Structure formats: structure tokens, C-alpha cells
C-alpha positions as CSV (number, residue, x, y, z in Angstrom):
1,M,-207.9,17.8,227.2
2,Y,-204.5,15.5,226.3
3,R,-206.0,14.5,223.5
4,A,-207.6,17.3,222.2
5,F,-204.9,20.3,222.6
6,S,-202.5,17.8,220.6
7,I,-205.0,17.2,217.5
8,N,-205.0,21.1,217.3
9,I,-200.8,22.2,217.6
10,I,-200.5,19.7,214.2
11,P,-202.4,22.3,212.0
12,L,-200.3,25.5,213.8
13,G,-197.0,24.0,212.6
14,I,-198.5,23.8,209.3
15,I,-200.3,27.0,209.2
16,I,-196.5,28.7,210.2
17,L,-194.7,26.5,208.3
18,S,-196.5,27.4,205.2
19,I,-196.9,31.3,205.4
20,S,-192.8,31.6,204.7
21,T,-190.4,30.8,202.2
22,P,-187.0,31.0,202.4
23,L,-184.8,33.4,201.8
24,K,-180.4,34.5,202.8
25,A,-179.4,34.0,206.6
26,S,-177.1,33.1,208.8
27,F,-176.7,30.4,212.2
28,L,-174.8,33.1,213.3
29,E,-177.5,34.7,216.1
30,N,-176.9,37.4,218.4
31,E,-173.5,36.6,220.6
32,D,-173.9,39.7,222.8
33,L,-176.8,37.6,224.2
34,P,-175.6,34.2,226.1
35,I,-177.4,31.2,223.7
36,V,-178.1,27.6,225.1
37,L,-179.0,25.0,222.5
38,T,-180.9,22.2,224.7
39,P,-184.8,23.1,225.0
40,A,-185.3,23.4,220.8
41,R,-182.7,21.2,219.7
42,L,-181.4,24.8,218.2
43,K,-179.2,27.8,219.1
44,Q,-181.4,30.7,220.5
45,N,-180.7,33.3,222.8
46,R,-182.4,32.6,226.8
47,T,-184.6,34.9,225.9
48,D,-185.8,33.5,223.0
49,V,-186.1,29.9,224.7
50,P,-189.5,28.3,225.5
51,A,-188.4,26.7,228.7
52,S,-187.1,27.2,231.8
53,V,-183.7,27.1,231.4
54,S,-179.9,27.0,234.3
55,V,-176.1,26.2,232.8
56,I,-173.1,25.5,234.6
57,D,-170.2,26.5,233.3
58,R,-166.8,25.7,233.4
59,A,-166.2,28.6,236.3
60,M,-169.3,27.4,238.5
61,I,-167.5,23.9,238.1
62,N,-163.7,24.9,239.3
63,A,-165.4,27.5,242.0
64,S,-167.4,24.6,243.1
65,G,-164.9,21.5,245.1
66,L,-167.5,18.8,244.0
67,R,-166.1,15.7,243.3
68,E,-169.3,14.2,242.1
69,I,-171.4,15.2,239.0
70,P,-174.6,14.9,240.3
71,E,-173.8,17.1,243.3
72,L,-173.3,20.0,240.5
73,F,-177.5,20.1,240.7
74,R,-178.0,21.4,243.8
75,L,-177.1,24.9,242.1
76,I,-180.0,24.7,239.9
77,P,-183.4,25.4,241.1
78,G,-185.7,22.9,241.7
79,T,-183.8,20.2,241.1
80,S,-183.5,17.3,244.0
81,V,-180.3,15.7,244.8
82,G,-180.0,12.5,247.2
83,A,-177.4,9.4,247.6
84,R,-179.1,6.2,248.1
85,D,-176.0,4.6,248.8
86,G,-172.3,6.0,248.6
87,W,-172.5,4.9,244.5
88,N,-176.1,5.4,243.8
89,Y,-177.1,9.1,243.5
90,V,-180.1,10.1,242.3
91,V,-181.2,13.4,240.5
92,S,-184.7,14.9,239.7
93,Y,-186.4,18.6,238.7
94,H,-189.2,18.7,241.5
95,G,-188.3,15.3,243.3
96,S,-190.6,13.1,242.9
97,N,-190.0,9.4,243.1
98,Y,-187.2,9.0,244.9
99,R,-185.9,5.6,244.6
100,D,-185.0,5.8,240.9
101,S,-184.1,8.2,237.9
102,R,-186.4,7.1,235.7
103,R,-187.6,11.0,234.7
104,M,-185.2,12.6,233.3
105,Q,-183.1,12.7,230.0
106,V,-179.4,12.6,230.8
107,L,-177.7,13.7,227.8
108,I,-173.2,13.8,227.2
109,D,-172.7,15.7,224.1
110,G,-175.9,14.4,222.7
111,R,-175.8,10.9,223.2
112,S,-178.0,8.7,226.5
113,V,-177.2,7.3,229.0
114,Y,-180.7,6.1,230.1
115,Q,-180.8,2.8,230.8
116,A,-184.4,1.2,229.8
117,G,-183.2,-2.7,230.6
118,L,-182.3,-1.0,234.5
119,A,-185.0,1.7,234.0
120,T,-182.0,4.4,235.8
121,V,-180.0,6.3,234.8
122,D,-176.9,5.1,236.7
123,W,-174.6,8.3,237.6
124,N,-172.1,5.8,238.7
125,D,-171.2,4.4,235.7
126,I,-171.0,7.0,233.3
127,P,-167.5,7.4,231.9
128,I,-166.2,11.1,232.2
129,T,-164.9,13.1,235.5
130,I,-166.1,16.1,236.6
131,E,-163.1,17.8,235.0
132,D,-164.1,16.4,231.9
133,I,-167.9,17.9,231.4
134,E,-167.0,22.0,229.5
135,R,-171.4,23.0,230.3
136,I,-174.2,21.9,231.5
137,E,-177.6,23.3,230.1
138,V,-180.4,21.8,232.9
139,V,-184.2,22.4,231.2
140,R,-186.3,23.1,233.7
141,G,-189.6,21.3,232.3
142,P,-191.0,18.2,230.4
143,S,-188.8,18.4,227.0
144,T,-190.4,15.1,225.7
145,A,-191.6,17.4,222.5
146,S,-187.3,17.0,221.6
147,Y,-185.9,14.6,223.5
148,G,-188.4,12.1,222.9
149,A,-190.4,10.4,226.3
150,N,-187.9,10.4,228.8
151,A,-187.8,13.8,228.9
152,F,-190.1,13.4,231.6
153,L,-189.9,16.5,233.7
154,G,-186.4,17.9,231.8
155,V,-183.0,16.8,230.6
156,I,-179.8,17.3,231.5
157,N,-176.8,17.9,228.4
158,I,-173.6,17.9,229.8
159,I,-171.1,19.0,227.0
160,T,-167.3,17.7,227.5
161,R,-164.3,19.9,226.7
162,H,-163.7,20.6,223.4
163,P,-159.9,19.0,222.4
164,S,-158.2,22.3,220.8
165,D,-159.2,23.5,225.0
166,I,-157.6,21.7,226.8
167,D,-153.3,21.8,227.9
168,Y,-150.9,19.2,225.8
169,I,-150.5,17.0,229.8
170,E,-153.4,17.7,232.4
171,A,-152.5,15.8,235.8
172,S,-153.6,16.1,239.1
173,A,-154.3,13.8,242.6
174,K,-157.2,13.8,245.3
175,R,-157.0,12.5,248.3
176,G,-158.9,12.8,251.7
177,S,-161.9,11.7,253.8
178,E,-163.9,8.6,253.5
179,R,-160.5,7.2,252.3
180,T,-161.0,9.5,249.1
181,E,-158.2,8.5,246.5
182,D,-158.8,9.7,242.6
183,Y,-155.9,10.1,239.6
184,R,-156.5,11.3,236.6
185,I,-154.2,12.4,233.9
186,S,-155.7,14.0,230.4
187,H,-153.9,14.8,226.9
188,A,-154.5,17.2,223.6
189,D,-152.8,17.5,220.3
190,E,-153.6,17.8,216.7
191,Y,-153.9,14.7,214.5
192,L,-154.2,14.3,211.0
193,G,-155.1,17.5,210.9
194,G,-158.2,17.7,213.8
195,H,-157.6,17.9,217.9
196,Y,-158.0,15.3,220.5
197,R,-158.8,14.4,223.8
198,L,-157.8,11.3,225.6
199,T,-158.5,11.2,230.0
200,I,-157.7,7.9,232.5
201,A,-158.6,8.3,235.6
202,S,-159.1,6.6,239.0
203,R,-161.2,7.1,241.4
204,H,-162.4,5.3,245.0
205,D,-163.8,5.9,248.4
206,D,-165.9,4.2,251.2
207,G,-169.1,6.1,250.7
208,F,-171.5,6.1,254.1
209,D,-169.1,5.6,257.8
210,V,-173.1,3.6,259.2
211,K,-176.4,2.9,260.0
212,K,-178.8,4.7,261.8
213,N,-178.4,1.3,264.7
214,G,-174.7,2.0,264.3
215,T,-173.2,-0.7,262.2
216,D,-171.4,0.1,259.1
217,R,-171.7,0.5,255.9
218,L,-171.0,-0.9,252.6
219,D,-171.0,1.5,250.4
220,S,-168.0,1.9,248.9
221,K,-166.7,2.4,245.1
222,T,-164.0,1.8,242.5
223,V,-164.4,3.0,239.3
224,Q,-161.8,3.3,236.5
225,L,-162.3,4.9,233.0
226,I,-160.8,6.0,229.9
227,N,-162.5,8.0,227.2
228,T,-161.0,10.3,224.1
229,R,-163.1,12.7,221.4
230,Y,-162.1,13.9,218.9
231,E,-162.8,16.6,216.5
232,R,-162.2,17.9,213.2
233,Q,-163.4,20.3,211.1
234,F,-163.2,20.9,206.7
235,K,-164.7,23.4,204.8
236,N,-168.5,22.7,206.1
237,T,-168.6,19.9,207.6
238,S,-167.6,18.8,211.0
239,L,-166.4,15.3,212.1
240,G,-166.9,14.0,215.6
241,L,-166.0,11.2,217.5
242,S,-165.3,9.8,221.2
243,L,-166.1,6.9,223.0
244,G,-165.2,5.5,226.3
245,Y,-164.6,2.1,228.1
246,K,-165.5,1.9,232.4
247,E,-165.0,-1.2,234.6
248,G,-165.8,-1.1,238.2
249,R,-166.8,-2.6,241.4
250,V,-169.0,-1.6,244.3
251,S,-170.0,-3.0,247.9
252,D,-173.6,-2.9,249.3
253,D,-174.8,-4.6,253.0
254,Y,-175.2,-7.5,253.6
255,S,-179.5,-8.4,253.7
256,D,-180.5,-11.2,256.1
257,I,-179.8,-14.0,254.0
258,D,-176.4,-13.1,252.4
259,V,-173.0,-15.0,253.4
260,T,-171.1,-14.0,251.1
261,S,-170.7,-10.3,249.5
262,P,-173.0,-8.8,247.5
263,D,-170.8,-7.3,245.5
264,T,-171.2,-6.2,241.9
265,E,-168.5,-5.1,239.3
266,V,-169.6,-3.1,236.2
267,D,-168.1,-2.5,232.8
268,D,-169.3,0.3,230.4
269,Y,-168.9,1.1,226.8
270,Y,-169.4,3.8,224.1
271,F,-169.0,4.8,221.2
272,S,-170.5,8.1,219.3
273,S,-170.5,9.4,216.1
274,K,-171.4,13.0,214.8
275,I,-171.3,14.6,211.5
276,E,-172.2,17.9,210.5
277,N,-172.5,19.7,207.5
278,E,-173.5,23.6,206.4
279,L,-176.0,23.5,203.1
280,S,-175.9,26.6,203.3
281,I,-176.0,29.7,204.5
282,F,-180.2,28.7,205.8
283,H,-179.9,24.8,206.1
284,H,-178.3,22.3,208.1
285,I,-178.5,18.6,208.9
286,K,-176.8,16.5,211.6
287,I,-176.2,13.3,212.6
288,Q,-175.8,11.0,215.0
289,Y,-174.8,7.5,216.3
290,D,-174.3,5.8,219.7
291,F,-174.0,2.8,221.7
292,S,-173.7,2.2,224.3
293,G,-173.4,-1.3,226.8
294,Q,-173.3,-2.4,229.8
295,Q,-172.4,-6.0,231.4
296,Q,-173.0,-6.2,234.7
297,V,-171.6,-9.0,237.4
298,H,-173.2,-9.5,240.7
299,R,-172.9,-12.8,242.2
300,W,-173.4,-14.0,245.7
301,T,-173.6,-16.9,248.5
302,A,-177.4,-16.8,250.3
303,K,-178.5,-19.1,252.8
304,I,-181.8,-19.9,252.3
305,P,-185.3,-22.3,253.9
306,P,-185.5,-25.0,251.3
307,F,-190.1,-24.7,251.8
308,Y,-188.7,-21.0,250.4
309,T,-187.4,-22.5,247.4
310,N,-188.8,-26.4,245.1
311,L,-186.5,-28.3,247.3
312,S,-190.1,-28.1,250.4
313,D,-188.5,-31.8,250.6
314,N,-184.8,-32.0,251.5
315,P,-185.0,-32.1,255.2
316,A,-182.3,-30.0,256.2
317,P,-183.6,-26.4,258.1
318,F,-181.4,-24.5,255.9
319,I,-179.5,-24.5,252.3
320,L,-176.7,-22.5,250.4
321,V,-177.4,-21.8,246.4
322,D,-175.1,-19.4,244.3
323,A,-177.6,-16.6,242.9
324,N,-176.5,-14.1,240.7
325,E,-178.2,-10.4,239.2
326,D,-175.8,-10.1,236.0
327,Q,-177.6,-8.8,233.1
328,Q,-176.5,-7.5,230.0
329,V,-177.4,-4.1,228.5
330,N,-177.2,-1.8,225.6
331,R,-178.5,-0.2,223.4
332,H,-178.1,1.9,219.8
333,D,-179.3,6.0,219.4
334,L,-179.6,7.3,215.8
335,D,-180.2,10.7,215.6
336,F,-181.4,12.6,211.8
337,Q,-181.5,16.7,212.5
338,D,-182.4,18.7,209.7
339,T,-182.7,22.9,210.4
340,Y,-183.8,24.9,208.4
341,I,-184.0,29.0,208.4
342,W,-186.8,30.5,206.3
343,N,-186.4,34.1,206.5
344,D,-185.5,36.7,209.1
345,S,-188.5,35.8,210.7
346,L,-189.4,32.3,211.0
347,T,-186.9,28.8,211.9
348,S,-187.3,25.1,211.0
349,I,-186.4,22.1,212.7
350,A,-187.8,18.8,212.8
351,G,-186.6,15.4,212.8
352,V,-186.5,11.2,213.3
353,H,-184.6,9.1,216.8
354,L,-184.5,5.5,216.2
355,K,-184.0,3.7,219.6
356,Q,-183.5,-0.1,219.8
357,S,-183.0,-1.2,223.2
358,R,-182.2,-4.7,224.5
359,V,-181.0,-6.9,228.1
360,S,-180.4,-10.0,229.0
361,S,-180.7,-11.4,232.4
362,E,-182.0,-14.5,233.6
363,T,-182.6,-13.5,237.0
364,Y,-184.7,-10.3,235.8
365,Y,-186.0,-11.5,232.5
366,G,-185.8,-15.4,231.6
367,G,-183.5,-14.8,229.2
368,T,-183.8,-11.4,226.5
369,V,-186.0,-9.1,225.1
370,K,-185.5,-6.1,223.1
371,S,-187.6,-3.1,222.9
372,N,-187.5,-0.4,219.2
373,N,-188.9,3.1,219.4
374,Y,-189.3,5.6,216.8
375,Q,-190.5,9.1,217.3
376,F,-190.8,12.5,214.9
377,F,-189.8,15.4,215.6
378,Y,-190.0,19.4,215.7
379,N,-190.2,23.0,216.2
380,F,-191.1,26.3,214.4
381,E,-189.8,29.3,215.9
382,K,-192.1,32.4,214.4
383,K,-191.0,35.9,215.2
384,I,-194.9,37.9,215.2
385,S,-193.0,41.4,215.5
386,D,-190.2,42.9,217.8
387,K,-192.6,42.1,220.7
388,F,-194.1,38.5,220.3
389,T,-192.1,35.4,219.6
390,V,-194.3,32.0,219.2
391,N,-192.6,28.8,219.6
392,S,-194.7,25.3,218.0
393,G,-193.2,22.4,218.7
394,G,-194.1,18.0,219.1
395,S,-193.3,14.9,219.2
396,Y,-194.7,12.0,217.7
397,E,-193.6,8.4,219.1
398,Y,-193.9,5.2,218.5
399,Q,-192.7,2.2,221.2
400,E,-193.3,-1.7,220.4
401,D,-196.4,-2.9,223.0
402,I,-196.6,0.9,223.8
403,G,-198.1,2.2,220.9
404,K,-198.1,5.6,219.4
405,N,-198.3,9.0,221.3
406,F,-197.9,12.6,220.7
407,S,-195.9,14.9,222.8
408,P,-197.0,18.5,222.1
409,R,-195.1,22.4,222.6
410,L,-197.0,25.7,222.5
411,A,-194.9,28.5,224.4
412,F,-194.9,32.6,223.7
413,H,-192.9,35.4,224.2
414,Y,-193.3,39.2,225.4
415,H,-190.0,41.2,224.6
416,L,-190.1,44.4,227.0
417,N,-186.4,44.8,224.7
418,K,-183.9,42.2,222.9
419,N,-182.0,41.0,226.9
420,N,-185.7,40.7,228.7
421,S,-188.8,38.8,228.3
422,F,-191.6,37.2,229.4
423,R,-192.9,33.3,228.2
424,F,-195.8,32.6,228.5
425,I,-195.8,28.0,228.2
426,Y,-198.1,25.6,227.9
427,S,-196.6,21.2,227.8
428,E,-197.4,17.8,227.3
429,A,-195.0,15.3,227.8
430,I,-194.9,10.9,228.1
431,R,-193.3,8.6,229.6
432,T,-193.1,5.2,228.5
433,P,-193.0,2.3,230.7
434,D,-189.1,0.6,229.9
435,L,-188.3,-2.8,229.5
436,L,-187.7,-3.8,233.3
437,E,-191.7,-2.9,234.3
438,T,-193.5,-4.6,231.1
439,S,-191.4,-7.5,230.4
440,A,-189.6,-8.5,233.7
441,N,-189.9,-12.6,234.6
442,W,-188.3,-12.2,238.0
443,T,-187.2,-15.0,240.0
444,Y,-183.4,-16.1,241.2
445,T,-182.0,-19.7,240.3
446,G,-180.5,-20.6,243.0
447,R,-177.2,-22.8,241.4
448,N,-174.4,-25.5,243.8
449,V,-176.6,-26.4,246.7
450,R,-175.6,-27.9,249.4
451,P,-176.6,-30.3,251.5
452,T,-179.1,-31.5,248.3
453,N,-179.6,-34.5,251.0
454,G,-179.4,-36.2,248.0
455,G,-182.0,-34.5,245.5
456,P,-181.3,-31.9,243.1
457,D,-177.7,-28.9,242.3
458,I,-180.5,-26.4,241.2
459,A,-183.5,-25.0,242.8
460,V,-185.8,-21.9,242.3
461,L,-187.1,-18.9,244.8
462,L,-190.7,-19.7,245.0
463,Q,-192.0,-16.2,244.6
464,S,-191.2,-14.2,241.5
465,A,-192.6,-11.1,239.9
466,K,-194.4,-10.8,236.1
467,G,-194.0,-7.4,234.3
468,N,-197.4,-5.3,233.1
469,P,-197.4,-5.2,229.2
470,A,-200.3,-3.6,230.0
471,L,-198.8,-0.3,230.8
472,K,-199.6,2.8,229.8
473,P,-197.2,6.0,229.5
474,E,-197.7,8.8,232.8
475,L,-198.2,11.3,231.9
476,I,-197.8,15.4,232.6
477,Q,-199.7,18.2,231.3
478,S,-197.1,21.0,232.3
479,R,-198.1,25.3,232.9
480,E,-195.2,28.5,233.0
481,I,-194.9,31.9,233.9
482,G,-191.9,32.7,233.5
483,Y,-189.2,35.8,233.0
484,Y,-186.1,36.1,231.9
485,G,-183.5,39.6,231.9
486,N,-180.1,40.0,230.8
487,F,-178.1,43.6,232.6
488,N,-175.3,43.5,230.5
489,N,-174.4,46.7,231.8
490,K,-174.8,45.2,235.2
491,H,-173.6,41.8,233.7
492,L,-176.4,39.9,235.9
493,Q,-179.2,37.8,234.8
494,W,-182.1,36.4,237.1
495,D,-184.4,34.4,235.7
496,V,-188.3,33.9,237.4
497,K,-190.4,31.1,236.9
498,I,-194.1,30.9,238.0
499,F,-195.1,27.0,237.1
500,S,-198.5,24.2,238.2
501,D,-197.4,20.7,236.8
502,H,-200.0,18.1,236.6
503,L,-198.9,13.9,236.6
504,K,-201.3,11.4,236.4
505,Q,-200.7,7.6,235.7
506,L,-197.7,7.5,237.7
507,M,-195.5,4.2,238.0
508,S,-194.9,5.1,241.5
509,N,-194.4,1.5,243.4
510,S,-191.0,0.4,244.2
511,I,-189.1,-1.7,242.0
512,S,-187.9,-4.9,244.1
513,L,-189.3,-8.1,244.1
514,D,-191.1,-8.3,247.2
515,R,-193.5,-5.3,246.4
516,F,-192.7,-5.5,242.4
517,D,-196.1,-4.4,241.0
518,P,-195.5,-1.4,238.2
519,V,-199.4,0.0,237.5
520,N,-200.8,3.2,236.9
521,D,-202.4,4.2,239.7
522,S,-201.0,7.1,241.1
523,Y,-201.7,11.2,240.1
524,L,-199.0,14.5,241.7
525,K,-199.6,17.7,241.7
526,Q,-197.1,20.4,241.8
527,Q,-197.3,24.7,242.3
528,G,-194.7,27.1,243.3
529,I,-192.0,29.1,242.2
530,E,-188.7,29.0,241.1
531,T,-185.5,31.9,240.8
532,E,-181.5,32.2,239.7
533,I,-179.8,34.7,239.8
534,D,-176.0,35.0,238.2
535,Y,-173.9,38.1,238.4
536,R,-169.9,39.1,237.7
537,P,-169.9,41.9,237.5
538,N,-166.0,41.8,236.8
539,H,-163.4,38.1,236.2
540,Q,-162.9,38.2,239.5
541,W,-166.7,37.8,241.2
542,L,-168.6,34.9,240.5
543,F,-172.1,34.9,242.5
544,H,-174.3,32.4,241.3
545,A,-177.8,32.4,244.1
546,S,-181.3,29.9,243.3
547,Y,-184.0,29.0,245.7
548,A,-187.6,27.4,245.1
549,Y,-191.0,26.8,246.8
550,I,-192.7,24.0,246.0
551,E,-196.5,22.8,247.2
552,D,-197.4,19.3,246.4
553,D,-200.4,17.3,247.1
554,S,-200.3,13.3,245.9
555,N,-202.4,10.0,246.7
556,T,-198.7,8.3,247.7
557,D,-196.0,9.3,249.7
558,T,-193.6,8.1,247.2
559,E,-194.3,11.2,245.2
560,T,-193.5,13.2,247.5
561,T,-190.7,12.3,249.8
562,F,-188.2,13.6,247.5
563,T,-189.6,16.7,246.6
564,P,-188.1,19.3,249.6
565,R,-191.1,22.4,250.4
566,N,-188.0,25.0,250.4
567,S,-184.6,24.4,248.7
568,A,-181.4,26.5,248.4
569,S,-178.7,27.6,246.8
570,L,-175.7,30.1,246.9
571,L,-172.0,30.3,245.2
572,L,-169.2,33.3,245.8
573,S,-166.3,32.5,244.6
574,F,-163.6,35.5,244.6
575,Q,-160.1,35.4,242.5
576,Y,-158.3,37.1,245.6
577,K,-155.0,37.4,242.6
578,P,-154.4,35.7,239.7
579,D,-153.0,33.3,241.3
580,T,-155.7,32.9,244.4
581,Q,-159.0,32.0,244.3
582,I,-161.6,31.5,247.3
583,S,-165.3,30.2,247.2
584,L,-168.0,29.0,249.4
585,T,-171.1,27.3,248.8
586,K,-174.2,26.8,250.5
587,Y,-176.9,24.2,250.1
588,F,-180.7,23.6,251.4
589,A,-182.7,21.9,251.5
590,K,-186.4,21.2,253.7
591,E,-188.1,18.2,253.9
592,I,-186.1,15.3,251.8
593,G,-185.8,12.1,252.3
594,T,-188.5,9.1,253.6
595,S,-188.1,10.8,257.1
596,Q,-188.2,14.5,256.1
597,N,-184.5,15.2,256.5
598,K,-183.5,19.0,256.7
599,F,-179.6,18.3,254.2
600,S,-178.1,22.1,255.1
601,R,-174.3,21.6,253.8
602,T,-171.2,24.5,253.6
603,D,-168.7,23.4,250.9
604,L,-165.5,26.0,251.4
605,N,-162.4,25.9,247.6
606,L,-159.6,28.0,248.5
607,T,-157.2,27.7,245.3
608,K,-153.3,28.1,244.9
609,T,-151.9,28.7,241.3
610,V,-147.6,28.5,241.3
611,N,-146.4,29.0,237.7
612,I,-143.2,26.1,237.2
613,S,-141.7,27.0,233.8
614,S,-144.2,26.7,231.4
615,A,-146.2,24.4,233.7
616,E,-148.7,25.6,236.0
617,L,-149.3,23.9,240.1
618,E,-152.8,24.0,241.6
619,L,-153.2,22.9,245.0
620,R,-156.9,22.9,246.2
621,Y,-157.8,22.9,249.8
622,S,-161.7,21.6,249.7
623,S,-164.1,20.8,252.5
624,Q,-167.6,20.5,253.2
625,Y,-169.7,21.5,256.9
626,R,-173.2,19.3,257.5
627,H,-175.1,21.9,259.8
628,D,-178.2,20.0,261.1
629,N,-177.4,15.6,262.3
630,D,-180.0,14.5,259.3
631,S,-179.2,11.7,257.4
632,E,-178.7,12.3,253.7
633,L,-182.6,11.0,251.8
634,L,-182.2,7.2,253.1
635,R,-182.1,6.7,257.4
636,D,-179.5,4.6,256.9
637,N,-177.2,7.6,254.6
638,I,-174.8,8.4,258.0
639,Y,-171.5,10.2,258.0
640,T,-170.1,10.5,261.4
641,N,-168.0,13.3,260.9
642,K,-170.2,16.8,260.2
643,L,-166.7,18.1,258.3
644,R,-165.3,16.2,255.7
645,Q,-161.8,17.3,253.9
646,Y,-160.0,17.3,250.5
647,I,-156.3,18.1,249.0
648,S,-155.8,17.8,245.2
649,I,-152.7,18.5,243.7
650,T,-153.1,19.1,239.7
651,L,-150.2,19.8,237.3
652,R,-150.8,21.8,233.2
653,Y,-148.2,21.7,230.9
């Protein structure tokens, strides 16, 4: 069925295109309706988008009081969030594999932060702060048709604050539980006819407190970062530039063989440039180039028996060796997108995305490997009548050593009126194996062996692992029926989704040396319902609620432990006076994690603003209280106190 549907959808797109001729139109949509940009790469009313989509705006971010970006996604229905360590979060729509964030595409202003060399999205190594974010759009469902192979389960698109919307100077400091200590300063102004923003920040906390056996956890993080964004508007062209750098250090628990601390130092950097040109009122093009890199230094001393290495003749019962997991990763992305309004009823998007990933590591790859990827994507939105709209999209993708694949999406909308619509969506998506899964040449080389006893001073661990170049892409077939309603007179939005997903050819095995065996031997079936309500009767009140119920079936526990049967969130915020705000957030998920735990937490935020001459001083108290006695995600992730508290002060000028 997968191949049959893929073949049949191409003529459909050609037919839709051929029945239309260009007419004058405008890219401006009906601004009375909520607008989103991410699902089809097209500015659309939410009643027309070919996907379920959620939005976290600046008001919700402020009301939540959160300091970690991944925790924002607890507000999104069906999205699982967990911390493997104090610095290592996992975020996944509908859960599935808890070990790594391998199946979600995460974008920051259109730039992907997925790291092919590490096979994950590392939330700790993103060089922005939560205060830099303007809004987040989350596409809840397969999106390979628009964003390529890593958008297997969905897309998280983080849109940072425009420099013209930020105060001249904004400085903040936060202190709290687990030795939390955050500092941030941001500056915005005009330069060369455009606007720029510069942010410098430092963050630290000690992570979880103890393991299940009562011993201390070693999972602290210390991060320093700088990022900047520049925007300039010309007559019909806009230019955007951004760059950032982050350096950090994270600690990790000692294993049985570690002699020195297995800490990791990581440097991240990126550069992004974007040019958008409105050739006419019905023709728009965008070109974006992104570069990102990471250098990881992870070195320590281990104590091992010689017979585990090639030095079995060494008579010492144990030898000391200096080992490393150093690696250097970079990727280049070039994206071209062409948007055309053919007439009042047809809009098309087509484009090309080129990507090159490169990773160097003695331990993981035995040198340097790289991969090139080419993607062509298209999307057509055709209004058949006032009541019916059809959306056809697809992505043709070629990756070296994997081959070519096609991922289609077809959506129908029935509009009760301009504010209410039902959607019917069928989509297929892939996740191509990454470099670690296909090209790993994993072995440890220990240097400075002592004692040598007259033998070599370099040892090679006998245990090793190889990637599987014969891997096939993971596949998903997704079906959903949904409803979206925007009740303008009540300032209320309501979204409902009923879904049935079938995932197959999954690579579920652990990515660790002792169990490294990437094969396409797992499947996962999920079905359920999720809903989301956003209610803002006036400028004082904000009410946001979500709920998801998911049933799943798999041939491996790995694909079900990160999927709670029931999960919910509730955010309630009230602006008591212009200078006083109180908000309450409740999160619930059951069962989730390797021990099938419950996650139940209530957050309280109190904010007081004081005007001082031309400046504004904001004082904030935040608390998080766990109602359960369970660990988070893994059994050794335990806070000794149920209550965590933070105090922050922010000056805006």
C-alpha cells in the first residue's frame, strides 16, 4: 500500500496544477483567523492547515514560568517529555522510544538542530534561552512531506523574538533549588537600516539529587552562550542573519571502571542567513543557508583488566588507560522555496533542500564520515468550493547509502464556515537511518597504559560495534480525523484529533556499545484521541488545557515505555492588576518511563512589576511541586524535595 499510494498521489498533484492559470492575488490571508506557518510551509488559517497544529505563544511562555525549553511541550497534547539526566531531555510526539530524540524535526527560525552524527536532538546544546522565544508551532503528526526524513512524528518550529519587539536592554537573574543560577542580558537597537538583538546568558544547576540507592547523582550542567539576530527590510526583499555560540560542561555518573570524572565539554556554533523576495503580489521566493557545528571533548581515565583488551599478556590485574569519546560534527543546509498563488482557489509551494552532514570521531567512527541528502518537496492547496478544500503534498528524498524515497500527504477539509472545519488526513513518512546507525565503527582506544610492564602503551578494547549499512528507513502510515473551531465572539479555540498510526521497520535497539545492533525488526501501532482548548475572554485571563488518550501495541517494550496512556495539562493565568500576575499550571502523565511511573506536578508563578522612571522591574516567584513519589523517566532520576523554588528579577529599559 505504501508504494501504491505514493505512485498515485503524483498525478493528483499534476492534475491540480494543470487546471489553473496565474491570476493576481495577495499573500495576505484573513488576519481575523489564527495564522500558522509550519505545517505546509505556507501562511495559512488554522481552518485550512493539512495537519494538527498547536501554538505556544509568548503569553503562555511567560505564564508557565519554566526555565527549560523542552518542558514547554508538556502543554502540547500527546507529547511526551522526560529527562534522562539533569541536562538531557527527550521530547517526542506520542512517545515511542525514550532513549533518544530521533524522530522529531526541531527547527529554530527554520534551521534544523537535529545532529545526525549523534543521532539525536540535544536540547542542552541549543544556543538560545527560553526568553529569546516569541512562539512555537508544533505540527502533531508526520511531516516528512514538507520537512524531510527527520520529521517522522512531527515538527517543532521555534520562532525567536524579532529584534524590533524587544526592549533596548533586558537583564535578568534567577536563583533557586538544585543550585540553580541563571543570568541573562539582552540588547536590541537599530543598525544600518535594520534591527538587531544580542543575547548573552549563563545557566547552571546541579540536576537530580540522588539515585534510587540513595547515592548522589552527578548530572550538573554549566552553560554560557551568546546569540544575535539581524533583520532588515528593503522594498520587496527582506534579509535575516543570525549566529550563536555556546560552551558548556556537563557531569555524569561514574561507571564501575571510571577513575576520573567522565565530564563532557561541548562547544556549539551556528550561522544562518535568509533572503525572502516578493517578486509580485502572487509570487514569493525564499533562500536560506544554515551552518551548524559541534565539538565534544569527553576524556577520562578507566581501570580495566588487561584481558578485556589486546594486552592480555600484561601480568597486572588491572591497567589504567586514558580513553575518549571526542567528536566533531557539522552540517550544511541550503533550502530554496517558491510560493505561487495561481488564482483565488489555488496556491502552490515547491522547493529543494540540500544537506550535508559530517562527523569525525576516533571512537565512534574510526575517522571521518559524511552523508549527502537531496530533497524535493511540493504542496498544493486547492479550494474546490466554499465548503471543500484539498491539500496535496509530497517529498522526494535521496540520501547516499540509503537510496530514494517518496513521502506523500493528502488532506481534505470540510468547512462548516470560515471559523470551523473538519479535516481528514492521510500521510506517510520516513526516518532514514543516521550516520551512527549505518556507519559506526565503534571501539575504544586507551592511551598512556600504566603499568606497561615492558609492553605497548596503547590498548584497544576487544569489544566493538559496527553500523548496519543495509538498514532501511523507518516507515509510518498515519490517518486522522480532526476538528478545529475558532469561536471569535467567545475568544475560544478548540481542536480535536482522532488518529490511527502504524509504524514499521523501526530501529528500536539501544545505541550503546554492549547492545549496539541496529536492525529494522520492530513495529508500533497507536490509536487514540487528543484535544486542546485555548480560551482568552479578555486581556486578564488565559486558559489553556490539553488531554490525550493513547493505546499502543508493539513487539518491543522499548517503543511503549515513553507513551503514557493518559496525559493532560492545564494552564490558568490571571492578570490581577496591570502590575500583578498569578498563574497555575498542572501537568499529568501516566504511565511513563522504564518503571511505568506517574508524573504529576503543579507549578505556581507570581509576578509583580514595578515602574521606575523609564525602566520596568519585574519580580517573580516560581515553584514546582511533585504530587507523586516516582522518579522521572528513569529510576535514578530523583529529587529529594517535592518542592522546587526559584526567585528571579528582570530589569527592562
